[in-house]
N, C-alpha and C positions, 0 to 999 in steps of 0.2 A: 507422631508419625504412625501412618498406617502399618498394621503389622505385617500384610502381605507385602507391602515394600520393603521392608525391613529383612525379610526372609529371601529376597532376591541377592545372589551370591555377589552380583556385580556391582551392588549400591555404591559402596565406597569408592570402587574403582571408577565409576562413572561421574561421581561427584567429583572426584579429584581430577579428572580429564576435562570435564564441562567448562567451558569458557564463554558464558552466554552473550557476553558484549563484543566478542571477536567473531566477525562473520566473514573472515577471508576465505575460508573453505570449511564450512560445518559441515559438509555431507558426509565424509568419512565416518565423522562421529555418529550423525544421525543412523547411519547404516547399522553402525556397531550396536546402538541403542535398540533399534528394532529387532536385532538378532538376540540381544542379551537380556534386556529389561524393558520392555516397551513403553512402560508407565514407569519412571521414577521421581522419588523426590529431590529437587535442586536445594541443597541447604543454603546456598548463596542467595538464591532469589526468594525462597521461601513457597516456592510454586511446585505441584505435581505437572511434571513435562510429559506430554502425551504424543507419541510418534507415530502411530499407524493410522492408515487410511480409515479404515473401519471406525476406529476408535475416535478420532478426530471428528469425523463425519457424524457420528452418533452423539457427541457433545453439541455441536452446532445445530443439530435438529431438536435438541430438547432444551428449550428456551425456559421452560417453567423449573427445570432442575438445575440448569447451568446458565446462572445470568450474565449479560453483558455489562453490569453495571461498573466492573473493574477495567473495561476495557481501553480507557483514556487515562486510568490512574497512574501516575508516575511510579517507576519501578523502585528507584530510590527515594527515600523520604526528602520532601521539599523542606529546605531550612526553613525556621520559624520567620523568619525576615522576609524571605521572598514570598513565604506563603501568605504572610499579612499584607504584604503588597499587592498580591494578586485577588485576595479576598476584598480588599477596599475597592477593586475595581470591578467586581462583580463577577470573577472569573471562579465561581463556584459551581460544581456540578455541572459545567458546561459539556454539552455534547450535541452534535448534529442528531444523527439517528444511531451511530453504532455502539453508543453506550446507553442508550436507553431501553427500556423494557416495556411491554403491554400493560397498560392501554395506551399510554403515550405514545410509544414508538408506532401501533398500530393507526393511531390517528394521524400523526404527523406524517408518516411514510405513504399515506394513502393521498394526501394532499400535494406533497412533494412530487409523486408519481403522476399527479395530473400536470404538473409543469414540466418535470425533467423526463420528458419521455422520448420514444423513438423517433417520433415527428420531429422534436425539437434537435435530437442529435444529429438526425439525417440533414437537417437544413444547414448544418455546420460544416457539412463535408467539402464543399466547394471552398470555404475559408480555409479549412485544415489544408487541403491540397495547396492553395494560394501560397499559405505561409510555408509548408513544406518545401514547395519549389523555390520560392524566394530565398529560404536559408540554405538550401543546398547549393543554389548556383553562387550563393555569396562565399560559401565555405570553400568551394572549388575554384573561385577566380584566381587564375595567375599562379596557381601553386599546385603541388601534388601530394600534401599531407595535411593534415587537421587533428584538431582534438575535439572527438564527437561528442563529448558531454558538455563542455563549455559553449561550444559553437554550433549545436543542434539538439541535442535532447535536453538540455536545462530549461531553454526558452521556449519552445515549440510548445508543449502542452501548457504551460503558463499562458501564452498569448491565446490559446484556443479557449481555456476554461475561463480565463477573464473576459473574452468574447461573451461567453454565455453568462457571466455574472455581472456584465456591464462595466469592467474596470479598465481604465485607460492604459495602452500600452506604456505610456511614460511611469506608471505605477509597479511595471512587471519586477524591477530588481529589488524595489522595496519589500514588496508582499513576498516575494522568494524568500528574503532573509529573515523574515518574521516566521514563515513557514518553518525554516530549518531551526530556529529557536524553539517551536513547539516541538519538533522531533526530538532535538537533544534534551529537552527538559523533561519530556513524558518517558522517553525510552532510553534515554542515556544514562550516563554516570557521572555526574558533575559535582565539582566541590561547590561550595558557599558563594564564592565571588562570581563564578561563571552562572550559576542559578539566578543571582541577582541581575545580571546583564540580560539574560534571556528571559526572566519574568517581566522585565520593564518592555522589551519586545513584544511580548505577549499581551501586554497591555494596550499597546499602539494598536496591535493587530485587530484585538477585540474591538476597541473604539471605531477601527477603520469599517468593519462589518457592520457596526451598529449605524454609522452613518450612510451605507448604502442603502439601508432599509428606510430611513428617515428622507433621505433624497428621492427616493421613489414615491415617498407621500406627498413630495412637493412637484415632482417632475417625472412622469411615468415613463419608463423606458422598456422596449422589447428585449427583456433578459429574465434570468430566472428570478432574482429578487423582484421584478417588476411583476412577473407572474404571480407570485407568492402573496404579493401585496394586493394584487386584484383579486385573487382567490378570497383572501381574508376580507376584502371588503364586500364579495358577494355572500358572505355570511359562514365561510369555513372556518372551523375553529382552529386558528394559529396565532400566537401571540407575535408582537415585534421582536422580543427576544429570540423567540424559537425560529423565526425567518433569519436573524442574524446569526444565530447559531447555525444554520444550515450552510449560509455564507462561510462563517468560520471553518466549518467541516470541509466544505469543497474546495475553498482556497488552498486547504492544504492536500487533502487526498486527492483532488481532481487534477493536480499536475505532480505531484512529489512522487506519486508511485508510477505516472505513466512516464515521467523524466527516467526512473529506474528501469521500467520495460524496454523503453528504447535502448537505454545503455545496456542492459543485461542481454537484450536480443541481438543488437549489432555484434556484440562481442561472443555470444555463443554460435552465431552464424558463421563468423568469421575463424573463430577457433576450430569449428568443423567446416572448411572450406566446400567441401562436397554439398553441404546443404546451402550454402550461398549459390554455388553454381545451379544447383537445382532451381531455386527458385528465379534465378536470372533467366532459366530456359522454359519455366513454367510458371507464370503468375498466379495460376490457380492453386498452386501450392502454399501461396502466403497465408492466407487464412489458417491452414494447418499448423505452418511454421510458427504464428503467432500463438496458438493454443500450447505447442509443445515447449517454445520458450517460458511461458506462464507456468508449466507443470514443474519444468526442468529447473529454471533458475527465477523463481517468483520474487516480484518485488517486495512482498511482505512474507518472510519466513514463518513469522509466528504471531499468534493473537491470543486473548486472554478471556477468561469466564471465572465466576465465582459460583461454586458449588452452593446451592440453596437448601438442598436436601440429600442426605447421604445416599450416593447411587452407585451402582457396580458399573464398572466400565473396563472392557478388556480383562475380566477376571479379577480386577482391584476394587474395593471398595473406597471411594473418594468421600472423605468426612464432609459433613455439613460445614461450611464456612472456610472451605478449602479454595486457596487460589489455584487455578490450573493454566498453563500454558500450552496451546494446541500448536505443534509445530508443522505447518503445513509443508515448509520445507522438506521435511522427511516423508509424511504422509503421501506428498506427490511422487516419492520414489519407491514407495512401498512395492515389493515383488508381488506382493498378494494381489495387487490390483493392477499393476503394470509389468508386463512382462519386460525383462532386461530394463528394469526401470532406471538403472544408473548410466543407462545410454542415452544419449540426445538422438532422438528419430522423430524429423518432420514427417515422416510417413504414417506415423503411428495412428491407430485405428480409434483409440479411446482419450487422447489426450485432453479433450475438451470436458472430461470428467474431473480435472483436476480442482483442487480445493482453494485456489489462491485467491479467488474473490469471495471467500466464506462459502456458506450453504445456508439453508433455512430462512427464517423471517429476517436475517441480516444480510442476505446476499447482496453485492454491491449493485447498487442502484447505477453507478457510473461505468460498469463493467463495458457495456458496449461502445461507449466514448473512448474508452482508453483502447480497446481492441482496434477501433476503428481507425485512430490517429497512428496506431504502430503499422496497421496495414497500409495506409496511405505513405508512411515514409519508407516502407520498404519498396512498394511499388515505384516511388520515384527516385530511390536510392539506387536500386538495381537497374534502372533506366538512364540514369544521369552518371552514375560513378561505377559501371559493372565491373572495373577491374580493383575495387575495392580489397585491402587487405590489412591485417594489424600489421603495425611495425614490430618488428623483431625485438626480442631481449628487453620488454617492459614488465614493471611489476604492478599489479593491479591493487589498490588499497579502497579500503571500504570503511564508511563512518561507523565507530564505534558506538554500537547499541544492540538492542535485543531482537528487533524485528525489520527494519528497513534496510534491505542490501541492494547495493548497484555499485559499480566501478566508480570512483571519484574523478577519474581521467580515463579516456581511451584513445591512444594515439593510433591513428590510421595513414595508410598512404595509397597511392593508385598511380 
């Protein structure tokens, strides 16, 4: 362990208090870390935990020293039986973009950007609105209460990203369950039996993505895999496996995090009813509210890097080979960057500088789509159920993992 870390008088105290797989309410702990020891070493995870905005952004921005190669690695070792099963199916070193490094990252991202661009995203807006209106009208039909995660937030982003990827609506539930297996196997804390079950799901998921690509070779469709196959046929350097890996990534990240954004966002706006009233009265505040939700209650609280060259960050020398956990959920509330950062304020002027979509060469390509979906949901919800409020006396639960945070249920009434 780094000597500078050992000298921190709060190191043992923070390790004792840190519960990396419990995301119920980690923000008071994050605030304490920023104040006492902004970079500490988690003995449970074996990671340097980085909590301040300036330091997290510096790591994101220095891909040469801080590699993304461990971004998709399981936190807990995969049992040999489950690992052998996944290896036999070709699930080795698999990543869309987030776990890749230049030059492969540069090559693939350039090609994907040609297909997954603002024009294609903008073309989806009428379909997003149509889906949102249908689901909200079904949700409120003949009743005055609902569970917003299962009845709105869970399926809407999946239906949208599946339109983009050419996946039929009938496959939504199945692919969502596979995506949940990926989350738990990579970022969770599972026993060996659970690992085997989720490993089998991951294989089914990967085979499905490979079939998306092979199907486009025989029957072209106007969707993202179709665009990538077309670009490949025109001479752009991308393999079938790389296209399938993009689909594998997008079928997870393209809806799981947006489901979380919608769930977190509705919850925060209703926990702060003055903010709900404000966006009802003035729809032009909705884009700012979306950014403030992303800052204050991000879908992804933390992300990972591997230190390739010993580098100083925030006065601490991170040794070569060290694993790093960048806690965006803490950085986004850093008082050095955000005045009254622990307060939820949809009129905040700099909320859009949050790090919830990353920064640097790995900045999330899908961020405009996620923000568009949530914006449309808020526009339609405030218009169609303006008296929406949280049901009292409910306890919010969050899936146990290190990074992905959203309420598992959200009971509302009107």
